[in-house]
N, C-alpha and C positions, 0 to 999 in steps of 0.2 A: 449463493449471491453472500457479497462478503460489504462491508463499510468500510469505506474508511475517512479517516476523520482525525481531527488535529492537524491538519497538512501545513507544516511551516518551512518556506523555501528561503534557504537565508545562505547565502554564499553560495559555494556549487554543492550543496547539497539539500536533499528534499526528505525530510523526516513525517512520520506519519503513525496513528495507529493503527489497528484494522480489526474489525471481529466477523468471523464468518460465521453466518445464519443464524444472526439473531440470538447466538448462543450465552452473550454476556461474560463471554471469554477472549481476553483484547492480547495484541502481538502488537509488536514495533516493530518499523522498518526505517529504515535510513539507505538513500539511495545517493549514489554520485551523480552530478547532473553532466559530468564532460562523458563519461564512461555508460550511462545509465546502468551499471551495475549497484549489487546491494552492500553498502559498506558494513551496516550495522544490522543484525535480526535478531527478533526475540519472538519465539513461535509463541501463537496461543498454545491456551490449553487444550483447545479443542481438539478431540481427538480424532475428527476423519481429514485426511487428505490436505494436510499442515504444508505441503511444498505448492499445491497446487493453489490454494488461496494466498502463498506469498507470490507465485507467479503471476495471478492477477492482479494483485496490489499492483506490482512491477509495473507489467503491461499499459496497465489502468494511468497510474502516474505518468509513466512517459509518453503516452498518446495525448495526455492533457499539459504536459510541462511544452511539448512541440507544436503544438496548437496554441499558447501561452491562456490555456482555459483552467488552470491550477482555482482551482475554490478550497473553501473551508473542510468541505465533506461532498463524499465520491461514494456513488455503487457501481460493482463491476457485478453482472449478471452473466449467471454461465446458461450457456444452451446445449 
């Protein structure tokens, strides 16, 4: 599970912080809304699955943005 919070949509960018597995170790992601590519990234210091968590953040943000359902805080859960 990854918590996505401090979500801000301004101009053509969406920025947010994320926290993997209630670790207390936060990262930062900024996504370009035109390409849905990551424009800026600071990985969390959580030692496992760094790229996996960022991919989940990007996917969840893209899904919510396309559905016009961005909120201040969201969660992505892995199955």
